[in-house]
PALUM-196403 format. One record per residue: y, x, z of N, C-alpha, C in turn; residue in one letter. Coordinates in steps of 0.02 Angstrom, whole numbers. Atoms other than C-alpha are relative to their C-alpha. Example, Ala and Ser with C-alpha at 12.3 -4.5 7.8 and 13.67 -1.06 7.14 Angstrom:
<nodes>
{n.north: -59&n.east: 45&n.up: 0&ca.north: -225&ca.east: 615&ca.up: 390&c.north: 60&c.east: 45&c.up: 0&type: a} .
{n.north: -59&n.east: -42&n.up: -3&ca.north: -53&ca.east: 684&ca.up: 357&c.north: 55&c.east: -39&c.up: 37&type: s} .
</nodes>
This chain:
<nodes>
{n.north: 69&n.east: 16&n.up: 15&ca.north: 590&ca.east: -327&ca.up: 2733&c.north: -21&c.east: 43&c.up: -60&type: m} .
{n.north: 23&n.east: -43&n.up: 55&ca.north: 488&ca.east: -207&ca.up: 2623&c.north: -23&c.east: -42&c.up: -59&type: p} .
{n.north: 22&n.east: 34&n.up: 62&ca.north: 454&ca.east: -254&ca.up: 2443&c.north: -75&c.east: 8&c.up: -7&type: r} .
{n.north: 73&n.east: -7&n.up: 10&ca.north: 273&ca.east: -292&ca.up: 2403&c.north: -13&c.east: 47&c.up: -59&type: p} .
{n.north: 17&n.east: -48&n.up: 53&ca.north: 192&ca.east: -157&ca.up: 2299&c.north: -37&c.east: -36&c.up: -57&type: q} .
{n.north: 36&n.east: 26&n.up: 58&ca.north: 134&ca.east: -197&ca.up: 2124&c.north: -71&c.east: 27&c.up: 1&type: a} .
{n.north: 69&n.east: -24&n.up: 2&ca.north: -54&ca.east: -185&ca.up: 2099&c.north: -7&c.east: 62&c.up: -43&type: p} .
{n.north: 12&n.east: -61&n.up: 38&ca.north: -117&ca.east: -19&ca.up: 2037&c.north: -35&c.east: -17&c.up: -66&type: s} .
{n.north: 34&n.east: 10&n.up: 64&ca.north: -187&ca.east: 2&ca.up: 1862&c.north: -74&c.east: -13&c.up: 10&type: a} .
{n.north: 71&n.east: 10&n.up: -14&ca.north: -362&ca.east: 14&ca.up: 1935&c.north: -12&c.east: -71&c.up: 27&type: a} .
{n.north: 7&n.east: 68&n.up: -26&ca.north: -336&ca.east: -149&ca.up: 2031&c.north: 7&c.east: -52&c.up: -55&type: a} .
{n.north: -10&n.east: 46&n.up: 55&ca.north: -272&ca.east: -237&ca.up: 1876&c.north: -62&c.east: -1&c.up: -46&type: l} .
{n.north: 59&n.east: -4&n.up: 42&ca.north: -423&ca.east: -175&ca.up: 1777&c.north: -58&c.east: -37&c.up: 34&type: k} .
{n.north: 53&n.east: 34&n.up: -36&ca.north: -542&ca.east: -238&ca.up: 1913&c.north: 11&c.east: -76&c.up: -2&type: l} .
{n.north: -15&n.east: 72&n.up: 3&ca.north: -456&ca.east: -408&ca.up: 1917&c.north: -16&c.east: -28&c.up: -69&type: i} .
{n.north: 15&n.east: 22&n.up: 68&ca.north: -469&ca.east: -422&ca.up: 1728&c.north: -75&c.east: -3&c.up: -12&type: a} .
{n.north: 73&n.east: -1&n.up: 9&ca.north: -654&ca.east: -376&ca.up: 1734&c.north: -32&c.east: -59&c.up: 37&type: a} .
{n.north: 27&n.east: 57&n.up: -38&ca.north: -687&ca.east: -508&ca.up: 1867&c.north: 16&c.east: -67&c.up: -34&type: l} .
{n.north: -20&n.east: 62&n.up: 34&ca.north: -594&ca.east: -639&ca.up: 1765&c.north: -39&c.east: -12&c.up: -65&type: a} .
{n.north: 38&n.east: 7&n.up: 63&ca.north: -697&ca.east: -605&ca.up: 1607&c.north: -72&c.east: -20&c.up: 16&type: a} .
{n.north: 68&n.east: 20&n.up: -15&ca.north: -860&ca.east: -701&ca.up: 1611&c.north: -51&c.east: 48&c.up: -30&type: p} .
{n.north: 51&n.east: -45&n.up: 28&ca.north: -1015&ca.east: -594&ca.up: 1590&c.north: -39&c.east: -34&c.up: -56&type: p} .
{n.north: 37&n.east: 25&n.up: 57&ca.north: -1122&ca.east: -613&ca.up: 1435&c.north: -76&c.east: 7&c.up: 13&type: r} .
{n.north: 72&n.east: 1&n.up: -9&ca.north: -1308&ca.east: -651&ca.up: 1427&c.north: -31&c.east: 65&c.up: -26&type: v} .
{n.north: 27&n.east: -62&n.up: 28&ca.north: -1335&ca.east: -491&ca.up: 1326&c.north: -4&c.east: 57&c.up: 51&type: e} .
{n.north: 2&n.east: -53&n.up: -50&ca.north: -1306&ca.east: -386&ca.up: 1481&c.north: -62&c.east: -5&c.up: 45&type: r} .
{n.north: 59&n.east: 11&n.up: -41&ca.north: -1465&ca.east: -455&ca.up: 1561&c.north: -62&c.east: 28&c.up: -33&type: l} .
{n.north: 65&n.east: -20&n.up: 25&ca.north: -1642&ca.east: -394&ca.up: 1544&c.north: -35&c.east: -60&c.up: -32&type: g} .
{n.north: 34&n.east: 54&n.up: 37&ca.north: -1766&ca.east: -495&ca.up: 1441&c.north: -28&c.east: -56&c.up: 45&type: p} .
{n.north: 28&n.east: 52&n.up: -44&ca.north: -1849&ca.east: -586&ca.up: 1588&c.north: 56&c.east: -45&c.up: 25&type: v} .
{n.north: -56&n.east: 39&n.up: -25&ca.north: -1681&ca.east: -641&ca.up: 1660&c.north: 31&c.east: -42&c.up: -55&type: a} .
{n.north: -31&n.east: 37&n.up: 55&ca.north: -1611&ca.east: -692&ca.up: 1491&c.north: -44&c.east: -60&c.up: -20&type: a} .
{n.north: 45&n.east: 56&n.up: 17&ca.north: -1766&ca.east: -797&ca.up: 1451&c.north: 0&c.east: -53&c.up: 55&type: r} .
{n.north: -1&n.east: 49&n.up: -54&ca.north: -1760&ca.east: -877&ca.up: 1623&c.north: 64&c.east: -41&c.up: -4&type: f} .
{n.north: -62&n.east: 39&n.up: 4&ca.north: -1577&ca.east: -926&ca.up: 1602&c.north: -2&c.east: -49&c.up: -58&type: l} .
{n.north: 11&n.east: 46&n.up: 56&ca.north: -1622&ca.east: -1002&ca.up: 1433&c.north: -41&c.east: -59&c.up: 26&type: h} .
{n.north: 42&n.east: 53&n.up: -28&ca.north: -1759&ca.east: -1099&ca.up: 1525&c.north: 38&c.east: -43&c.up: 50&type: a} .
{n.north: -39&n.east: 37&n.up: -50&ca.north: -1641&ca.east: -1148&ca.up: 1666&c.north: 48&c.east: -49&c.up: -33&type: l} .
{n.north: -44&n.east: 46&n.up: 37&ca.north: -1517&ca.east: -1222&ca.up: 1543&c.north: -39&c.east: -57&c.up: -32&type: r} .
{n.north: 43&n.east: 51&n.up: 29&ca.north: -1658&ca.east: -1314&ca.up: 1456&c.north: -23&c.east: -49&c.up: 54&type: l} .
{n.north: 20&n.east: 44&n.up: -56&ca.north: -1719&ca.east: -1382&ca.up: 1624&c.north: 58&c.east: -46&c.up: 19&type: i} .
{n.north: -59&n.east: 41&n.up: -17&ca.north: -1542&ca.east: -1442&ca.up: 1664&c.north: 12&c.east: -54&c.up: -53&type: a} .
{n.north: -8&n.east: 48&n.up: 54&ca.north: -1530&ca.east: -1527&ca.up: 1494&c.north: -51&c.east: -56&c.up: 5&type: l} .
{n.north: 52&n.east: 51&n.up: -8&ca.north: -1695&ca.east: -1617&ca.up: 1519&c.north: 10&c.east: -41&c.up: 62&type: h} .
{n.north: -13&n.east: 37&n.up: -62&ca.north: -1649&ca.east: -1664&ca.up: 1697&c.north: 53&c.east: -54&c.up: -11&type: e} .
{n.north: -53&n.east: 49&n.up: 15&ca.north: -1490&ca.east: -1749&ca.up: 1636&c.north: -27&c.east: -57&c.up: -43&type: r} .
{n.north: 28&n.east: 51&n.up: 44&ca.north: -1592&ca.east: -1842&ca.up: 1505&c.north: -58&c.east: -38&c.up: 33&type: a} .
{n.north: 54&n.east: 33&n.up: -34&ca.north: -1726&ca.east: -1891&ca.up: 1631&c.north: -68&c.east: 13&c.up: -32&type: g} .
{n.north: 63&n.east: -16&n.up: 33&ca.north: -1865&ca.east: -1803&ca.up: 1535&c.north: -34&c.east: 59&c.up: 34&type: r} .
{n.north: 40&n.east: -55&n.up: -26&ca.north: -2004&ca.east: -1682&ca.up: 1584&c.north: 14&c.east: 61&c.up: -44&type: d} .
{n.north: -15&n.east: -59&n.up: 41&ca.north: -1952&ca.east: -1506&ca.up: 1528&c.north: -59&c.east: 43&c.up: -18&type: p} .
{n.north: 55&n.east: -47&n.up: 8&ca.north: -2124&ca.east: -1425&ca.up: 1535&c.north: -25&c.east: 6&c.up: -72&type: v} .
{n.north: 25&n.east: -9&n.up: 69&ca.north: -2185&ca.east: -1465&ca.up: 1357&c.north: 46&c.east: 42&c.up: -44&type: p} .
{n.north: -47&n.east: -39&n.up: 41&ca.north: -2027&ca.east: -1397&ca.up: 1275&c.north: 6&c.east: 72&c.up: 27&type: e} .
{n.north: -2&n.east: -68&n.up: -28&ca.north: -2020&ca.east: -1250&ca.up: 1396&c.north: -60&c.east: 40&c.up: -24&type: l} .
{n.north: 60&n.east: -35&n.up: 21&ca.north: -2199&ca.east: -1204&ca.up: 1354&c.north: 4&c.east: 19&c.up: -74&type: a} .
{n.north: -6&n.east: -15&n.up: 72&ca.north: -2163&ca.east: -1215&ca.up: 1168&c.north: 51&c.east: 57&c.up: -12&type: m} .
{n.north: -53&n.east: -50&n.up: 11&ca.north: -2002&ca.east: -1112&ca.up: 1177&c.north: -16&c.east: 68&c.up: 32&type: r} .
{n.north: 16&n.east: -63&n.up: -34&ca.north: -2068&ca.east: -983&ca.up: 1300&c.north: -67&c.east: 28&c.up: -22&type: l} .
{n.north: 64&n.east: -24&n.up: 28&ca.north: -2237&ca.east: -971&ca.up: 1214&c.north: -57&c.east: 4&c.up: 49&type: g} .
{n.north: 52&n.east: -4&n.up: -52&ca.north: -2338&ca.east: -995&ca.up: 1373&c.north: 9&c.east: -57&c.up: 50&type: s} .
{n.north: -2&n.east: 52&n.up: -52&ca.north: -2381&ca.east: -1139&ca.up: 1488&c.north: 11&c.east: 31&c.up: 68&type: v} .
{n.north: -8&n.east: -33&n.up: -64&ca.north: -2394&ca.east: -1017&ca.up: 1633&c.north: 72&c.east: 22&c.up: 12&type: e} .
{n.north: -70&n.east: -21&n.up: -7&ca.north: -2220&ca.east: -945&ca.up: 1601&c.north: 44&c.east: -61&c.up: 11&type: v} .
{n.north: -39&n.east: 62&n.up: -9&ca.north: -2151&ca.east: -1122&ca.up: 1585&c.north: -7&c.east: -26&c.up: 72&type: a} .
{n.north: 12&n.east: 23&n.up: -68&ca.north: -2230&ca.east: -1171&ca.up: 1751&c.north: 36&c.east: 44&c.up: 51&type: a} .
{n.north: -33&n.east: -47&n.up: -47&ca.north: -2165&ca.east: -1014&ca.up: 1839&c.north: 76&c.east: -6&c.up: -5&type: k} .
{n.north: -72&n.east: 10&n.up: 8&ca.north: -1991&ca.east: -1044&ca.up: 1766&c.north: 22&c.east: -63&c.up: 37&type: a} .
{n.north: -16&n.east: 62&n.up: -36&ca.north: -1992&ca.east: -1221&ca.up: 1834&c.north: -3&c.east: 10&c.up: 75&type: l} .
{n.north: 5&n.east: -15&n.up: -71&ca.north: -2050&ca.east: -1159&ca.up: 2004&c.north: 60&c.east: 42&c.up: 23&type: i} .
{n.north: -59&n.east: -41&n.up: -17&ca.north: -1911&ca.east: -1028&ca.up: 2003&c.north: 63&c.east: -44&c.up: 3&type: m} .
{n.north: -58&n.east: 45&n.up: -1&ca.north: -1782&ca.east: -1162&ca.up: 1959&c.north: 0&c.east: -44&c.up: 62&type: a} .
{n.north: 5&n.east: 42&n.up: -60&ca.north: -1845&ca.east: -1272&ca.up: 2101&c.north: 15&c.east: 41&c.up: 63&type: q} .
{n.north: -15&n.east: -44&n.up: -58&ca.north: -1837&ca.east: -1125&ca.up: 2223&c.north: 74&c.east: 13&c.up: 5&type: a} .
{n.north: -73&n.east: -11&n.up: 0&ca.north: -1658&ca.east: -1091&ca.up: 2171&c.north: 35&c.east: -63&c.up: 25&type: i} .
{n.north: -32&n.east: 63&n.up: -20&ca.north: -1611&ca.east: -1274&ca.up: 2189&c.north: -8&c.east: -13&c.up: 75&type: a} .
{n.north: 13&n.east: 12&n.up: -71&ca.north: -1688&ca.east: -1279&ca.up: 2363&c.north: 37&c.east: 49&c.up: 46&type: a} .
{n.north: -30&n.east: -50&n.up: -43&ca.north: -1604&ca.east: -1121&ca.up: 2427&c.north: 74&c.east: 12&c.up: -14&type: t} .
{n.north: -70&n.east: -13&n.up: 18&ca.north: -1436&ca.east: -1115&ca.up: 2336&c.north: 45&c.east: -41&c.up: 44&type: w} .
{n.north: -44&n.east: 37&n.up: -47&ca.north: -1289&ca.east: -1167&ca.up: 2446&c.north: 35&c.east: -60&c.up: -32&type: p} .
{n.north: -32&n.east: 57&n.up: 34&ca.north: -1222&ca.east: -1290&ca.up: 2315&c.north: -34&c.east: -10&c.up: -67&type: e} .
{n.north: 30&n.east: 11&n.up: 66&ca.north: -1265&ca.east: -1363&ca.up: 2145&c.north: 13&c.east: 60&c.up: -44&type: n} .
{n.north: -5&n.east: -58&n.up: 44&ca.north: -1296&ca.east: -1228&ca.up: 2016&c.north: 42&c.east: -18&c.up: -61&type: i} .
{n.north: -40&n.east: 10&n.up: 61&ca.north: -1167&ca.east: -1213&ca.up: 1878&c.north: -34&c.east: 38&c.up: -57&type: a} .
{n.north: 29&n.east: -32&n.up: 59&ca.north: -1248&ca.east: -1181&ca.up: 1709&c.north: 47&c.east: -12&c.up: -59&type: v} .
{n.north: -41&n.east: 6&n.up: 60&ca.north: -1159&ca.east: -1151&ca.up: 1546&c.north: -36&c.east: -44&c.up: -50&type: s} .
{n.north: 31&n.east: 40&n.up: 54&ca.north: -1190&ca.east: -1252&ca.up: 1389&c.north: -59&c.east: 39&c.up: -28&type: r} .
{n.north: 62&n.east: -30&n.up: 24&ca.north: -1358&ca.east: -1220&ca.up: 1310&c.north: 12&c.east: 54&c.up: -53&type: f} .
{n.north: -11&n.east: -47&n.up: 55&ca.north: -1285&ca.east: -1128&ca.up: 1159&c.north: 48&c.east: 57&c.up: 19&type: c} .
{n.north: -51&n.east: -49&n.up: -20&ca.north: -1157&ca.east: -1024&ca.up: 1256&c.north: -30&c.east: 67&c.up: 19&type: c} .
{n.north: 23&n.east: -67&n.up: -18&ca.north: -1180&ca.east: -835&ca.up: 1271&c.north: 33&c.east: 25&c.up: 64&type: r} .
{n.north: -34&n.east: -19&n.up: -62&ca.north: -1064&ca.east: -827&ca.up: 1422&c.north: -37&c.east: -29&c.up: 60&type: l} .
{n.north: 35&n.east: 21&n.up: -60&ca.north: -1135&ca.east: -842&ca.up: 1597&c.north: 48&c.east: -28&c.up: 51&type: l} .
{n.north: -38&n.east: 24&n.up: -58&ca.north: -1070&ca.east: -947&ca.up: 1740&c.north: -11&c.east: 51&c.up: 55&type: s} .
{n.north: 8&n.east: -47&n.up: -56&ca.north: -1050&ca.east: -854&ca.up: 1904&c.north: -70&c.east: -9&c.up: 31&type: h} .
{n.north: 67&n.east: 11&n.up: -27&ca.north: -1211&ca.east: -935&ca.up: 1967&c.north: -52&c.east: 32&c.up: -46&type: d} .
{n.north: 48&n.east: -29&n.up: 47&ca.north: -1304&ca.east: -883&ca.up: 1809&c.north: 1&c.east: 76&c.up: 3&type: e} .
{n.north: -4&n.east: -73&n.up: -6&ca.north: -1241&ca.east: -704&ca.up: 1826&c.north: -36&c.east: 24&c.up: 62&type: a} .
{n.north: 34&n.east: -18&n.up: -62&ca.north: -1303&ca.east: -698&ca.up: 2005&c.north: -76&c.east: -9&c.up: -7&type: t} .
{n.north: 71&n.east: 13&n.up: 10&ca.north: -1470&ca.east: -776&ca.up: 1959&c.north: -30&c.east: 53&c.up: -47&type: i} .
{n.north: 23&n.east: -53&n.up: 46&ca.north: -1487&ca.east: -654&ca.up: 1814&c.north: -9&c.east: 66&c.up: 35&type: g} .
{n.north: 5&n.east: -63&n.up: -38&ca.north: -1455&ca.east: -508&ca.up: 1931&c.north: -61&c.east: 0&c.up: 46&type: a} .
{n.north: 58&n.east: 0&n.up: -45&ca.north: -1587&ca.east: -564&ca.up: 2055&c.north: -66&c.east: -1&c.up: -39&type: l} .
{n.north: 60&n.east: -1&n.up: 41&ca.north: -1715&ca.east: -596&ca.up: 1917&c.north: -12&c.east: 70&c.up: -28&type: i} .
{n.north: 7&n.east: -69&n.up: 24&ca.north: -1680&ca.east: -425&ca.up: 1840&c.north: -26&c.east: 46&c.up: 55&type: d} .
{n.north: 21&n.east: -42&n.up: -55&ca.north: -1700&ca.east: -343&ca.up: 2010&c.north: -74&c.east: -12&c.up: 17&type: a} .
{n.north: 70&n.east: 15&n.up: -15&ca.north: -1864&ca.east: -433&ca.up: 2044&c.north: -46&c.east: 26&c.up: -55&type: a} .
{n.north: 41&n.east: -24&n.up: 56&ca.north: -1930&ca.east: -390&ca.up: 1870&c.north: -9&c.east: 76&c.up: 4&type: a} .
{n.north: 4&n.east: -73&n.up: -9&ca.north: -1894&ca.east: -207&ca.up: 1912&c.north: -32&c.east: 20&c.up: 67&type: d} .
{n.north: 29&n.east: -14&n.up: -65&ca.north: -1973&ca.east: -223&ca.up: 2085&c.north: 51&c.east: 28&c.up: 49&type: g} .
{n.north: -55&n.east: -27&n.up: -39&ca.north: -1803&ca.east: -182&ca.up: 2162&c.north: 21&c.east: -49&c.up: 54&type: d} .
{n.north: -14&n.east: 47&n.up: -55&ca.north: -1800&ca.east: -276&ca.up: 2328&c.north: 72&c.east: 8&c.up: 25&type: r} .
{n.north: -69&n.east: -11&n.up: -24&ca.north: -1634&ca.east: -196&ca.up: 2382&c.north: 51&c.east: -29&c.up: -49&type: r} .
{n.north: -44&n.east: 29&n.up: 50&ca.north: -1550&ca.east: -245&ca.up: 2218&c.north: -1&c.east: -76&c.up: 2&type: g} .
{n.north: 8&n.east: 72&n.up: -7&ca.north: -1619&ca.east: -420&ca.up: 2238&c.north: 40&c.east: -26&c.up: 59&type: f} .
{n.north: -36&n.east: 21&n.up: -60&ca.north: -1551&ca.east: -435&ca.up: 2415&c.north: 75&c.east: 9&c.up: -8&type: e} .
{n.north: -71&n.east: -10&n.up: 12&ca.north: -1384&ca.east: -363&ca.up: 2360&c.north: 30&c.east: -56&c.up: -42&type: a} .
{n.north: -24&n.east: 54&n.up: 43&ca.north: -1369&ca.east: -497&ca.up: 2226&c.north: 11&c.east: -64&c.up: 40&type: a} .
{n.north: -4&n.east: 61&n.up: -40&ca.north: -1394&ca.east: -632&ca.up: 2359&c.north: 42&c.east: 8&c.up: 63&type: l} .
{n.north: -36&n.east: -14&n.up: -62&ca.north: -1295&ca.east: -550&ca.up: 2499&c.north: 61&c.east: -46&c.up: 8&type: d} .
{n.north: -55&n.east: 45&n.up: -16&ca.north: -1178&ca.east: -678&ca.up: 2578&c.north: -4&c.east: -67&c.up: -35&type: g} .
{n.north: 6&n.east: 63&n.up: 37&ca.north: -1238&ca.east: -818&ca.up: 2464&c.north: -57&c.east: -43&c.up: 27&type: l} .
{n.north: 59&n.east: 35&n.up: -24&ca.north: -1412&ca.east: -865&ca.up: 2524&c.north: -21&c.east: 31&c.up: 66&type: v} .
{n.north: 22&n.east: -25&n.up: -65&ca.north: -1472&ca.east: -852&ca.up: 2702&c.north: -61&c.east: 44&c.up: -8&type: r} .
{n.north: 55&n.east: -48&n.up: 4&ca.north: -1591&ca.east: -707&ca.up: 2729&c.north: -68&c.east: -32&c.up: 10&type: a} .
{n.north: 65&n.east: 32&n.up: -13&ca.north: -1728&ca.east: -822&ca.up: 2795&c.north: -23&c.east: -43&c.up: -58&type: d} .
{n.north: 19&n.east: 38&n.up: 60&ca.north: -1728&ca.east: -914&ca.up: 2628&c.north: -13&c.east: 44&c.up: -60&type: r} .
{n.north: 5&n.east: -45&n.up: 57&ca.north: -1724&ca.east: -764&ca.up: 2513&c.north: -72&c.east: 16&c.up: -20&type: a} .
{n.north: 70&n.east: -17&n.up: 15&ca.north: -1912&ca.east: -731&ca.up: 2525&c.north: -29&c.east: -49&c.up: -51&type: h} .
{n.north: 25&n.east: 50&n.up: 49&ca.north: -1946&ca.east: -893&ca.up: 2429&c.north: 23&c.east: 17&c.up: -70&type: r} .
{n.north: -26&n.east: -20&n.up: 66&ca.north: -1835&ca.east: -834&ca.up: 2286&c.north: -35&c.east: 63&c.up: -24&type: l} .
{n.north: 33&n.east: -63&n.up: 18&ca.north: -1913&ca.east: -660&ca.up: 2289&c.north: -70&c.east: -14&c.up: -26&type: w} .
{n.north: 69&n.east: 16&n.up: 21&ca.north: -2090&ca.east: -730&ca.up: 2279&c.north: -1&c.east: -35&c.up: -68&type: d} .
{n.north: -2&n.east: 37&n.up: 63&ca.north: -2045&ca.east: -850&ca.up: 2138&c.north: 22&c.east: 45&c.up: -58&type: a} .
{n.north: -23&n.east: -46&n.up: 53&ca.north: -1952&ca.east: -715&ca.up: 2041&c.north: -54&c.east: 50&c.up: -19&type: a} .
{n.north: 56&n.east: -45&n.up: 15&ca.north: -2099&ca.east: -594&ca.up: 2057&c.north: -54&c.east: -35&c.up: -41&type: l} .
{n.north: 51&n.east: 38&n.up: 37&ca.north: -2220&ca.east: -729&ca.up: 1997&c.north: 23&c.east: -12&c.up: -72&type: a} .
{n.north: -26&n.east: 10&n.up: 67&ca.north: -2107&ca.east: -767&ca.up: 1849&c.north: -4&c.east: 64&c.up: -41&type: l} .
{n.north: 1&n.east: -64&n.up: 35&ca.north: -2091&ca.east: -583&ca.up: 1801&c.north: -72&c.east: 19&c.up: -17&type: a} .
{n.north: 71&n.east: -15&n.up: 13&ca.north: -2280&ca.east: -561&ca.up: 1817&c.north: -27&c.east: -43&c.up: -57&type: d} .
{n.north: 22&n.east: 44&n.up: 54&ca.north: -2313&ca.east: -712&ca.up: 1706&c.north: 29&c.east: 22&c.up: -67&type: a} .
{n.north: -32&n.east: -24&n.up: 62&ca.north: -2189&ca.east: -646&ca.up: 1577&c.north: -36&c.east: 62&c.up: -26&type: e} .
{n.north: 33&n.east: -62&n.up: 21&ca.north: -2275&ca.east: -476&ca.up: 1574&c.north: -70&c.east: -14&c.up: -28&type: m} .
{n.north: 67&n.east: 17&n.up: 24&ca.north: -2448&ca.east: -554&ca.up: 1553&c.north: 3&c.east: -38&c.up: -66&type: r} .
{n.north: -6&n.east: 40&n.up: 61&ca.north: -2384&ca.east: -666&ca.up: 1412&c.north: 16&c.east: 44&c.up: -61&type: a} .
{n.north: -18&n.east: -44&n.up: 56&ca.north: -2331&ca.east: -516&ca.up: 1306&c.north: -60&c.east: 17&c.up: -43&type: l} .
</nodes>
């Protein structure tokens, strides 16, 4: 019986990179602010409170707060399972947050292919349009709020 080969240096490097959680600093500003909002929404949901007033205060815009809430609801409706979010103060991203950040960044850049690549194999194609529309609306609200 042949001996199994040890993983190559490149494979070991890839495995280590996959094991290291991504950081929020690698995201663009719209995605980073949305993940901040998503964590705040999750915190308020657990407490049974309305997140909109605090979202509006922290994001500096009622419109951005509303679009962030709509985006969170679109994600919850299309995601295949409950979304894992990190603690509010944590700079590390869960795998769900990293994927959501990638799709928000792509939408903010108008990159439909990048958006679809971020969702490939995770969300059914017939549901992705809802996320795309919500992400575009969020990015547009963020740009107008500047």
